[in-house]
NUTI-920649 format. One record per residue (C-alpha): residue in three letters; x, y, z. Coordinates in steps of 0.25 Angstrom, whole numbers, padded with zeros to 4 digits, always signed. Layout:
BEGIN
ALAXYZ;...
! end
This chain:
BEGIN
MET-0155-0205-0436;ASP-0159-0199-0424;LYS-0170-0208-0423;PHE-0161-0220-0426;LEU-0153-0215-0415;THR-0164-0213-0406;PHE-0167-0228-0406;THR-0154-0233-0407;ILE-0151-0227-0394;ALA-0164-0232-0387;GLY-0160-0245-0394;LEU-0147-0246-0388;SER-0153-0241-0374;THR-0163-0252-0375;ALA-0152-0263-0379;ALA-0143-0259-0366;ILE-0154-0262-0358;TYR-0156-0277-0365;ALA-0142-0279-0365;ILE-0142-0276-0349;ALA-0153-0285-0347;ALA-0148-0296-0356;SER-0135-0296-0350;GLY-0141-0299-0336;LEU-0149-0310-0343;VAL-0136-0315-0349;VAL-0128-0316-0336;THR-0138-0324-0329;TYR-0141-0334-0340;THR-0127-0338-0342;THR-0124-0339-0327;SER-0135-0347-0324;GLY-0141-0354-0337;ILE-0156-0347-0333;PHE-0161-0338-0343;ASN-0169-0328-0333;PHE-0182-0324-0339;ALA-0183-0316-0329;HIS-0172-0307-0331;GLY-0183-0296-0338;ALA-0190-0298-0325;PHE-0177-0294-0317;GLY-0176-0281-0324;MET-0190-0278-0323;LEU-0190-0280-0309;ALA-0178-0271-0308;ALA-0184-0259-0314;PHE-0196-0260-0306;ALA-0187-0260-0293;TYR-0179-0249-0299;TRP-0192-0240-0300;GLN-0195-0245-0286;VAL-0183-0240-0281;ASN-0181-0226-0288;GLN-0195-0222-0290;GLY-0203-0230-0279;TRP-0195-0228-0269;GLY-0186-0214-0273;VAL-0172-0220-0274;PRO-0163-0214-0283;VAL-0159-0218-0297;ILE-0145-0223-0295;PRO-0147-0230-0281;SER-0160-0236-0286;VAL-0151-0243-0298;ILE-0141-0247-0290;LEU-0152-0254-0279;VAL-0159-0261-0291;VAL-0148-0264-0301;PHE-0136-0267-0292;VAL-0144-0273-0279;MET-0158-0278-0281;ALA-0156-0284-0294;PRO-0144-0293-0291;LEU-0151-0296-0278;PHE-0162-0301-0286;GLY-0155-0307-0296;ALA-0146-0316-0287;GLY-0157-0319-0278;ILE-0165-0325-0290;GLU-0153-0334-0295;ARG-0151-0338-0280;GLY-0166-0341-0278;ILE-0171-0346-0291;MET-0162-0348-0302;ARG-0152-0357-0294;GLY-0163-0366-0289;ILE-0166-0369-0305;GLU-0150-0372-0309;GLY-0152-0385-0314;ALA-0166-0384-0319;SER-0171-0387-0333;GLU-0172-0374-0343;VAL-0187-0374-0342;VAL-0187-0371-0326;LYS-0176-0362-0328;ILE-0184-0354-0339;VAL-0197-0356-0331;VAL-0191-0351-0317;THR-0184-0338-0324;VAL-0199-0336-0330;SER-0206-0337-0317;LEU-0197-0326-0311;MET-0200-0317-0322;VAL-0215-0320-0320;ALA-0213-0318-0306;LEU-0206-0306-0305;LEU-0217-0299-0314;GLY-0227-0302-0305;ILE-0219-0297-0294;ALA-0217-0284-0301;ASN-0230-0282-0304;VAL-0233-0285-0289;ILE-0223-0274-0284;TRP-0226-0265-0295;PRO-0240-0266-0301;PRO-0240-0262-0316;ASP-0252-0252-0315;VAL-0242-0241-0308;ALA-0233-0234-0317;ARG-0218-0234-0313;PRO-0210-0224-0321;VAL-0195-0224-0321;PRO-0188-0212-0324;PRO-0176-0215-0335;PHE-0163-0212-0331;PHE-0157-0199-0333;ALA-0171-0194-0336;GLY-0171-0182-0345;LYS-0156-0183-0349;THR-0152-0185-0363;VAL-0139-0185-0371;GLU-0139-0182-0388;ILE-0133-0192-0395;ALA-0132-0189-0411;GLY-0145-0179-0408;VAL-0153-0190-0400;ALA-0156-0188-0385;VAL-0152-0200-0380;PRO-0158-0201-0365;TYR-0148-0204-0353;SER-0153-0217-0349;ARG-0152-0223-0362;ILE-0137-0220-0363;LEU-0137-0225-0347;THR-0143-0238-0353;MET-0132-0240-0363;VAL-0121-0236-0354;ILE-0126-0247-0344;ALA-0127-0258-0354;ILE-0113-0255-0358;ALA-0108-0255-0345;VAL-0117-0269-0341;ALA-0108-0275-0353;ILE-0096-0271-0348;GLY-0099-0275-0335;LEU-0103-0288-0339;ARG-0091-0290-0347;LEU-0080-0286-0336;VAL-0090-0295-0326;LEU-0090-0307-0335;ARG-0077-0307-0339;ARG-0067-0301-0328;THR-0073-0305-0315;ARG-0075-0318-0308;LEU-0090-0317-0308;GLY-0090-0315-0323;VAL-0081-0327-0325;ALA-0091-0335-0315;MET-0102-0331-0322;ARG-0096-0336-0336;ALA-0091-0349-0330;ILE-0103-0353-0323;VAL-0110-0354-0337;ASP-0100-0364-0342;ASP-0097-0372-0330;ARG-0104-0370-0317;ALA-0096-0381-0309;LEU-0082-0377-0315;LEU-0086-0363-0309;GLN-0087-0369-0295;LEU-0075-0378-0297;ASN-0067-0365-0299;GLY-0072-0358-0287;GLY-0084-0351-0293;ARG-0098-0350-0287;PRO-0109-0352-0299;GLY-0121-0350-0289;ARG-0115-0337-0285;THR-0111-0333-0299;ALA-0125-0335-0304;MET-0132-0327-0293;LEU-0121-0315-0297;ALA-0125-0317-0311;TRP-0140-0317-0308;ALA-0137-0304-0299;LEU-0130-0297-0312;GLY-0142-0302-0322;ALA-0152-0296-0313;GLY-0144-0284-0310;LEU-0143-0282-0326;ALA-0158-0285-0328;ALA-0161-0274-0316;VAL-0151-0263-0324;SER-0161-0267-0338;GLY-0173-0265-0330;VAL-0169-0252-0323;LEU-0165-0245-0337;ILE-0178-0251-0344;ALA-0186-0245-0332;SER-0183-0231-0336;GLU-0187-0233-0350;GLN-0200-0242-0349;THR-0213-0241-0340;LEU-0211-0251-0329;SER-0219-0263-0331;ALA-0215-0277-0326;VAL-0218-0285-0339;THR-0214-0274-0349;LEU-0199-0273-0342;THR-0199-0288-0341;LEU-0201-0289-0356;LEU-0192-0278-0358;VAL-0179-0285-0352;ILE-0185-0299-0358;ASN-0180-0292-0372;ALA-0166-0294-0366;TYR-0169-0310-0369;ALA-0167-0307-0383;VAL-0154-0299-0381;ALA-0149-0310-0372;VAL-0152-0322-0383;VAL-0142-0313-0394;GLY-0131-0318-0384;ARG-0137-0333-0381;LEU-0139-0327-0367;ARG-0125-0328-0365;SER-0118-0317-0372;LEU-0118-0303-0367;PRO-0113-0296-0378;GLY-0123-0305-0387;ALA-0134-0298-0377;PHE-0130-0285-0379;LEU-0129-0285-0394;GLY-0143-0291-0393;ALA-0146-0280-0384;VAL-0142-0269-0395;VAL-0149-0276-0406;LEU-0163-0278-0399;GLY-0163-0263-0392;LEU-0159-0258-0406;ALA-0170-0266-0413;GLU-0180-0262-0403;SER-0177-0248-0404;TYR-0177-0247-0418;ALA-0190-0254-0420;THR-0196-0244-0410;GLY-0191-0233-0419;TYR-0192-0237-0433;ILE-0204-0247-0435;ASP-0217-0239-0435;PRO-0227-0244-0425;SER-0238-0245-0436;TYR-0230-0254-0444;ALA-0237-0268-0446;LEU-0234-0282-0451;GLY-0248-0286-0456;PRO-0257-0287-0442;ILE-0244-0285-0434;SER-0240-0271-0430;LEU-0225-0268-0427;GLN-0229-0259-0416;ASN-0224-0270-0404;LEU-0211-0275-0413;ARG-0202-0267-0404;THR-0206-0277-0392;ALA-0205-0289-0402;ILE-0191-0287-0406;PRO-0184-0294-0394;ALA-0193-0306-0397;VAL-0189-0306-0412;MET-0174-0305-0408;LEU-0175-0316-0399;PHE-0180-0325-0410;VAL-0171-0320-0419;VAL-0158-0323-0410;ILE-0163-0337-0405;LEU-0165-0340-0422;ILE-0151-0336-0425;GLN-0144-0343-0411;PRO-0136-0354-0416;GLU-0143-0368-0412;ALA-0139-0372-0397;ARG-0131-0385-0394;LEU-0137-0395-0387;ARG-0132-0397-0374;ALA-0134-0407-0362;GLN-0140-0401-0352;GLY-0136-0396-0338;ALA-0138-0404-0326;SER-0153-0403-0322;ARG-0160-0405-0310;PRO-0165-0419-0310;ARG-0180-0421-0310;SER-0191-0433-0313;PRO-0198-0432-0326;VAL-0213-0428-0327;ARG-0220-0442-0329;PRO-0230-0440-0341;PRO-0243-0445-0338;SER-0250-0457-0344;GLN-0260-0454-0355;VAL-0272-0459-0349;THR-0269-0451-0336;ALA-0268-0438-0345;ILE-0280-0443-0350;TRP-0289-0444-0338;GLY-0282-0431-0333;GLY-0287-0424-0346;ILE-0300-0428-0342;ALA-0300-0424-0327;LEU-0294-0410-0331;VAL-0305-0407-0339;LEU-0315-0413-0329;VAL-0309-0405-0319;ALA-0310-0392-0327;ALA-0325-0394-0329;ALA-0328-0396-0316;VAL-0320-0384-0310;GLY-0325-0375-0321;SER-0339-0379-0317;LEU-0336-0372-0304;LEU-0330-0360-0307;SER-0335-0345-0310;GLY-0334-0338-0322;PRO-0321-0331-0319;ASP-0313-0343-0313;LEU-0318-0351-0324;ASN-0312-0341-0333;LEU-0299-0341-0325;VAL-0299-0357-0324;SER-0300-0357-0339;LYS-0289-0349-0341;GLY-0280-0358-0332;PHE-0284-0369-0340;GLY-0280-0362-0352;PHE-0266-0359-0346;ALA-0265-0373-0343;LEU-0267-0376-0359;ILE-0256-0366-0361;THR-0245-0371-0351;LEU-0249-0387-0357;SER-0242-0380-0369;LEU-0230-0381-0361;VAL-0230-0395-0358;PRO-0224-0401-0370;LEU-0216-0390-0374;THR-0209-0387-0359;GLY-0213-0401-0351;TYR-0209-0410-0362;ALA-0199-0403-0371;GLY-0192-0394-0362;GLN-0194-0381-0369;ILE-0201-0369-0364;SER-0210-0358-0370;LEU-0212-0344-0363;ALA-0223-0341-0374;GLN-0235-0350-0373;MET-0245-0338-0371;THR-0240-0333-0384;PHE-0243-0347-0392;THR-0257-0346-0383;GLY-0259-0332-0388;ILE-0256-0337-0404;GLY-0266-0348-0400;ALA-0277-0338-0396;LEU-0275-0328-0407;ALA-0276-0339-0418;MET-0288-0344-0411;ALA-0293-0331-0411;THR-0291-0329-0427;TRP-0294-0343-0433;GLY-0303-0348-0423;ALA-0312-0336-0419;THR-0324-0344-0419;GLY-0319-0354-0410;SER-0315-0363-0421;PRO-0305-0374-0417;VAL-0298-0371-0430;GLY-0292-0359-0423;VAL-0288-0368-0412;VAL-0281-0377-0422;ILE-0274-0364-0430;ALA-0270-0360-0415;VAL-0263-0372-0411;VAL-0255-0373-0425;LEU-0251-0358-0425;CYS-0245-0359-0412;ALA-0238-0373-0414;VAL-0232-0366-0427;VAL-0228-0353-0420;GLY-0222-0361-0408;ALA-0213-0369-0416;VAL-0208-0355-0425;VAL-0205-0349-0411;ALA-0198-0362-0404;LEU-0189-0366-0416;PRO-0178-0355-0416;ALA-0177-0356-0401;LEU-0176-0372-0400;ARG-0162-0373-0406;LEU-0158-0366-0394;SER-0159-0368-0379;GLY-0172-0369-0372;ILE-0171-0354-0366;TYR-0171-0349-0380;LEU-0185-0355-0382;ALA-0191-0349-0370;LEU-0184-0335-0375;ALA-0190-0337-0390;THR-0204-0340-0384;ALA-0202-0328-0375;ALA-0199-0320-0387;PHE-0210-0325-0394;ALA-0220-0322-0384;LEU-0214-0308-0384;PHE-0215-0307-0399;CYS-0230-0311-0399;THR-0234-0301-0389;ALA-0229-0289-0396;MET-0233-0294-0411;VAL-0243-0303-0409;PHE-0252-0302-0397;GLY-0248-0287-0396;GLN-0255-0284-0409;ALA-0267-0276-0412;GLU-0272-0284-0424;VAL-0268-0299-0417;MET-0275-0296-0404;PRO-0285-0284-0406;GLY-0285-0275-0393;GLY-0274-0284-0386;SER-0284-0296-0384;ILE-0290-0307-0392;GLN-0303-0317-0389;VAL-0299-0331-0392;PRO-0313-0339-0394;GLY-0319-0350-0388;LEU-0316-0363-0395;ASP-0328-0369-0403;ILE-0329-0385-0404;PHE-0338-0391-0413;GLY-0349-0381-0407;PHE-0344-0381-0393;GLN-0339-0367-0389;ILE-0330-0363-0378;THR-0339-0351-0373;ASN-0336-0350-0358;ASP-0325-0353-0349;TYR-0330-0366-0344;ARG-0328-0371-0357;GLN-0315-0365-0359;LEU-0312-0371-0347;ILE-0315-0385-0352;LEU-0308-0382-0365;PHE-0294-0380-0359;ALA-0297-0392-0351;VAL-0299-0401-0362;ALA-0288-0395-0371;PHE-0279-0396-0360;ALA-0282-0411-0358;LEU-0281-0415-0371;LEU-0269-0408-0374;GLY-0262-0413-0360;ASN-0266-0427-0365;LEU-0259-0424-0379;LEU-0245-0419-0371;VAL-0246-0432-0362;LEU-0248-0440-0376;LEU-0236-0433-0383;ARG-0227-0433-0370;ARG-0229-0449-0371;SER-0226-0448-0386;ALA-0212-0449-0393;TRP-0213-0434-0395;GLY-0215-0432-0380;ARG-0203-0441-0377;ARG-0194-0432-0386;LEU-0198-0419-0380;ALA-0195-0425-0365;ALA-0182-0431-0371;MET-0179-0416-0377;LYS-0182-0410-0364;ASP-0172-0420-0356;SER-0161-0420-0365;PRO-0161-0413-0378;VAL-0146-0417-0381;ALA-0150-0432-0380;CYS-0162-0430-0389;ALA-0154-0422-0401;THR-0144-0433-0399;LEU-0154-0444-0402;GLY-0158-0435-0415;LEU-0171-0428-0409;ASN-0174-0416-0418;LEU-0175-0407-0406;THR-0180-0395-0411;SER-0191-0400-0419;THR-0195-0406-0407;LYS-0195-0392-0398;VAL-0203-0385-0410;GLY-0213-0396-0410;VAL-0215-0396-0394;PHE-0215-0381-0396;ALA-0225-0380-0406;LEU-0234-0390-0397;SER-0232-0381-0387;ALA-0236-0368-0393;ALA-0248-0376-0399;ILE-0253-0379-0386;ALA-0252-0365-0380;GLY-0259-0359-0393;LEU-0271-0369-0390;GLY-0272-0364-0378;GLY-0274-0349-0383;ALA-0283-0355-0394;LEU-0293-0362-0384;ALA-0292-0350-0373;GLY-0306-0345-0377;ARG-0303-0331-0370;THR-0297-0318-0372;PHE-0283-0314-0372;ILE-0275-0301-0372;ALA-0261-0300-0379;ASP-0254-0300-0364;ASP-0259-0315-0362;PHE-0250-0319-0373;SER-0237-0311-0367;LEU-0223-0318-0363;THR-0227-0313-0350;ASN-0239-0322-0349;SER-0232-0335-0356;LEU-0222-0335-0345;PRO-0232-0339-0333;ILE-0237-0351-0344;THR-0225-0357-0345;MET-0220-0354-0331;LEU-0233-0361-0324;ALA-0232-0373-0334;VAL-0219-0378-0330;VAL-0223-0374-0315;GLY-0234-0382-0316;GLY-0225-0394-0323;ILE-0225-0392-0337;GLY-0220-0406-0339;SER-0235-0412-0337;VAL-0247-0408-0343;ALA-0253-0406-0328;GLY-0243-0397-0325;ALA-0246-0388-0335;PHE-0260-0388-0332;PHE-0256-0384-0318;GLY-0246-0373-0324;GLY-0258-0368-0331;LEU-0268-0368-0319;LEU-0258-0361-0311;LEU-0257-0350-0321;GLY-0272-0349-0322;ALA-0274-0350-0307;ILE-0267-0336-0306;PRO-0279-0327-0311;ILE-0288-0336-0303;ALA-0280-0335-0289;SER-0280-0319-0293;THR-0295-0320-0292;VAL-0297-0328-0280;PHE-0285-0320-0272;ALA-0289-0306-0277;ALA-0291-0301-0263;ASN-0280-0310-0256;ALA-0266-0305-0253;ILE-0254-0310-0246;GLY-0247-0303-0235;ILE-0241-0303-0222;PHE-0250-0296-0211;ARG-0254-0286-0222;PHE-0240-0280-0221;VAL-0237-0286-0234;SER-0249-0289-0243;LEU-0248-0295-0258;PRO-0260-0297-0265;VAL-0261-0313-0272;ARG-0263-0308-0284;ASP-0251-0301-0284;VAL-0244-0314-0279;LEU-0251-0322-0291;SER-0244-0313-0301;PHE-0231-0320-0298;THR-0233-0332-0291;PRO-0232-0339-0306;GLY-0218-0335-0307;MET-0215-0339-0292;MET-0221-0352-0295;GLY-0211-0353-0308;ILE-0200-0349-0300;SER-0202-0360-0291;LEU-0201-0371-0302;GLY-0186-0373-0301;ARG-0189-0381-0288;GLU-0200-0390-0295;PRO-0195-0390-0312;ASP-0207-0400-0314;GLY-0218-0392-0309;ALA-0229-0393-0300;ALA-0238-0403-0308;PRO-0229-0416-0305;GLN-0229-0413-0290;MET-0243-0411-0290;ALA-0246-0424-0298;ALA-0237-0432-0289;GLY-0249-0429-0278;TYR-0259-0436-0286;ARG-0251-0446-0294;ALA-0255-0456-0284;VAL-0271-0453-0285;GLY-0270-0456-0301;ASP-0265-0471-0296;SER-0276-0472-0288;VAL-0291-0474-0295;PRO-0299-0472-0281;SER-0290-0459-0278;LEU-0295-0455-0292;VAL-0308-0457-0290;VAL-0309-0451-0276;ALA-0303-0438-0284;GLY-0312-0438-0295;ALA-0324-0440-0287;GLY-0320-0431-0275;ALA-0318-0420-0284;ALA-0330-0423-0292;LEU-0338-0423-0278;LEU-0333-0409-0274;TRP-0336-0404-0287;LEU-0351-0409-0287;ALA-0352-0402-0274;THR-0347-0389-0278;ARG-0356-0390-0291;ALA-0368-0393-0282;ASP-0364-0380-0273;VAL-0363-0390-0260;ILE-0349-0384-0258;THR-0343-0371-0263;LYS-0331-0369-0273;TRP-0322-0365-0262;SER-0326-0376-0255;PHE-0324-0384-0269;PHE-0310-0378-0269;ALA-0306-0382-0255;ALA-0311-0397-0256;ILE-0306-0399-0269;LEU-0291-0395-0265;VAL-0292-0404-0253;PHE-0298-0415-0261;LEU-0287-0414-0272;VAL-0274-0411-0261;ALA-0279-0420-0249;VAL-0288-0430-0253;VAL-0284-0436-0267;PRO-0269-0437-0266;LEU-0272-0445-0252;CYS-0282-0455-0259;PRO-0271-0465-0265;ILE-0267-0468-0250;LEU-0282-0467-0246;PHE-0285-0478-0257;ALA-0272-0487-0258;PRO-0271-0500-0251;SER-0264-0502-0238;THR-0250-0508-0237;PRO-0245-0516-0227;ASP-0231-0509-0225;GLY-0236-0494-0228;PRO-0243-0484-0219;ARG-0258-0487-0216;PRO-0265-0474-0220;ARG-0277-0470-0212;ARG-0287-0469-0224;ALA-0300-0469-0217;ALA-0296-0458-0209;THR-0290-0449-0220;ALA-0302-0452-0229;ILE-0310-0445-0219;TRP-0301-0434-0216;LEU-0300-0430-0232;LEU-0315-0431-0233;LEU-0316-0422-0220;VAL-0308-0412-0226;VAL-0313-0412-0241;GLY-0326-0410-0234;PHE-0322-0398-0226;ALA-0316-0392-0238;ALA-0329-0393-0247;PHE-0339-0387-0236;PHE-0331-0379-0228;PRO-0335-0364-0232;TRP-0322-0359-0237;ALA-0327-0346-0245;ASP-0337-0342-0233;ARG-0326-0343-0221;ILE-0315-0339-0228;GLY-0317-0326-0237;SER-0302-0324-0242;ASN-0299-0332-0255;GLY-0285-0332-0251;TRP-0287-0338-0236;ARG-0296-0347-0242;LEU-0287-0354-0250;ILE-0277-0354-0240;ALA-0287-0360-0230;ILE-0290-0371-0242;GLY-0276-0374-0243;VAL-0273-0375-0228;PHE-0285-0384-0226;THR-0280-0393-0238;PHE-0266-0394-0233;LEU-0270-0399-0219;SER-0280-0409-0225;VAL-0268-0415-0233;ARG-0259-0415-0222;VAL-0269-0420-0211;ALA-0275-0432-0221;ILE-0260-0436-0224;GLY-0258-0437-0209;ILE-0270-0446-0207;LEU-0267-0454-0217;GLY-0253-0456-0213;VAL-0247-0459-0227;VAL-0241-0446-0235;PRO-0244-0448-0250;GLU-0233-0451-0259;ALA-0234-0437-0266;MET-0233-0429-0253;GLN-0220-0437-0246;LYS-0208-0429-0249;ALA-0198-0436-0256;GLU-0186-0440-0251;VAL-0174-0432-0256;ALA-0160-0440-0257;SER-0149-0433-0249;PRO-0141-0425-0257;ASP-0128-0432-0252;GLU-0133-0444-0262;VAL-0134-0436-0274;GLY-0122-0442-0284;LEU-0121-0455-0278;ASP-0129-0463-0287;ARG-0127-0455-0300;PRO-0118-0443-0306;LEU-0120-0429-0299;THR-0126-0419-0308;ARG-0125-0404-0307;ALA-0139-0404-0304;ASP-0138-0414-0293;ALA-0127-0406-0287;LEU-0137-0395-0286;ASP-0148-0400-0279;ALA-0140-0407-0269;GLY-0132-0394-0266;ARG-0145-0388-0264;ALA-0150-0400-0255;LEU-0138-0398-0245;GLY-0140-0383-0247;LEU-0127-0380-0253;ASP-0126-0367-0262;GLU-0120-0370-0277;GLU-0107-0363-0272;GLU-0104-0374-0261;MET-0107-0386-0271;PRO-0095-0393-0279;PRO-0096-0390-0294;THR-0102-0402-0302;GLY-0098-0401-0316;ARG-0099-0416-0318;PRO-0106-0428-0312;VAL-0100-0432-0299;PRO-0099-0447-0299;ALA-0109-0456-0293;GLY-0103-0458-0279;VAL-0098-0444-0277;GLY-0108-0434-0269;ALA-0111-0420-0270;GLY-0100-0418-0259;GLY-0090-0425-0269;GLY-0087-0436-0258;ALA-0088-0450-0262;
! end
């Protein structure tokens, strides 16, 4: 009986922490409609801040708690809402998820920079050594304090939400934001206060966890992430439901620790890590029993032009060019650099798996590296000799598993699919990849592929294999996008309601595309041909895959390739800039390696300003090149000439990098103007002078001894970048004509919005930002304004 009571009290103490964390998550979601995947990182950051104030600076406990929980955390939450979350209002569900995931990744990187993980930071528990006896069991004061705080939070939130004007405004903002404005409310200020409250609750949970756990950025973040399963019990909106879920989860984890012997096993699966998998299992069960959500028309979203799919001919030539460029560049690289570039191409193949799922269908997955791990395990098991049979088994297995994972969540809204895949990643980390029988020693070797006697035995061949696989799959996805099924996916992304009205089976379509996505990710693992460790397949490594795929431009194959290379470029840049730091006259100095640890997260946070990603913007600059045959000839011949000069040791590799950068950025985009016929009415470009200038700058970049004259890699790259920029600007000045892709688009005056069509909420928000108005100063726009009435209401 004593044992049961001991673990019951421990479970209730853990449940109290989960309930507090889930309360903050529910508050922010219900007031802003944004599920904050960074909520766990908020709690983690508060735990480290408490250690810093209390242990690092010697501030007493009570002032430290007050400073962290009631000052720093609310200000941080309010700043996040004002600076980031308000900017993505009206964005798609995918953008909202990716921005909060990016914030989580960035905060993890920042925490590891400020508080390096190789230093122990113990946090003494509250009332250390003091206990009270309950039914013969000694209960620490700290656990009683945790449960008392949870009860106080429950009562306090009940009073705030039901008895105060702020609480009424918080509940009203969910139902009708415009109606709240009409009655004198301020939705923007209300949302900011809600995020401040949510961050404060996350801080409370983080500080309470810190006294019971070793301070680790990843561990603390994942512990608070367990509150996601708790919040889902209340369908992300009910605080009583969240508290009920917290009690169930806390007790289940505690009883599993006390009554399940770690030596128990189900076949090769040990139950030693079952406790860490319980939140994932609970989340799956709750999602499975949730009633199916009704389809609702989407709210106002920001207008954007759809990404135009390339023609099949363009895709074929692009694939051929990719393989040739990979072969050419790979032949110039040394062994370590070639290995890193090969891994970058492998990441590109994995990010490609998100093109049909996220780019075409508008769904999202946070477990792509988990499917990659399943594919790697299948290849190591059934293709140990490099047999292609192992690849086929890996692809089929991942497709089946992906369909099974997606099926329960797809009956609900898109956020549940993201949560289900995150839970699946956590479950596999504990119960599959963390098993000694599955991955002996915590690692696994994926054999190189053996195709009809041609074996992948080195990094150069591996690079070519990835390039060929990416080119073939990219062409298949372009073909898919232009097929009837691809058009169905695009229609489902734009309007699920309209598709259901026309009789389309949305569930089978979503399951099919998710199975395809999982199969491609599994193929990336089966073809990897390298050693993986268990952490490679964790949730924290899956998040950057999804994040940078969307940053690159998930609507296109080129965008996925760009996003994968961004992820692969991080270790390359860390090697190049190993001796470099960013500082201000040595008063502030931060190693570039540390900056790179949170740079991907910062890229994802900026996604709200350009939801289509970087690839469409880059493609716009070279679209005219593809329509000009002479320009294509010059581009191919010039790049080949520079490569041959490098292979023959006529120019160095750094000179090749500088010359190819100037050639691709300055010369190639201007070629269509240089070769275009003159028009009587248009300006007369000075073609000869421009061509001479471009030849001079490319020649200078190719033969200038960059490595000898500039010893620092960082300063060398800065010098090359500045030289390239000046080369472009001077070339445009000499030419006298600005390329169309570099011209600033004329933005219509916000005063004209609503004159030619009904005014939507998204139009009003964009117009208000352009006019410099805060949301509180704008009139409510609950209904479309008739044509002819401007944003200000005048005729």
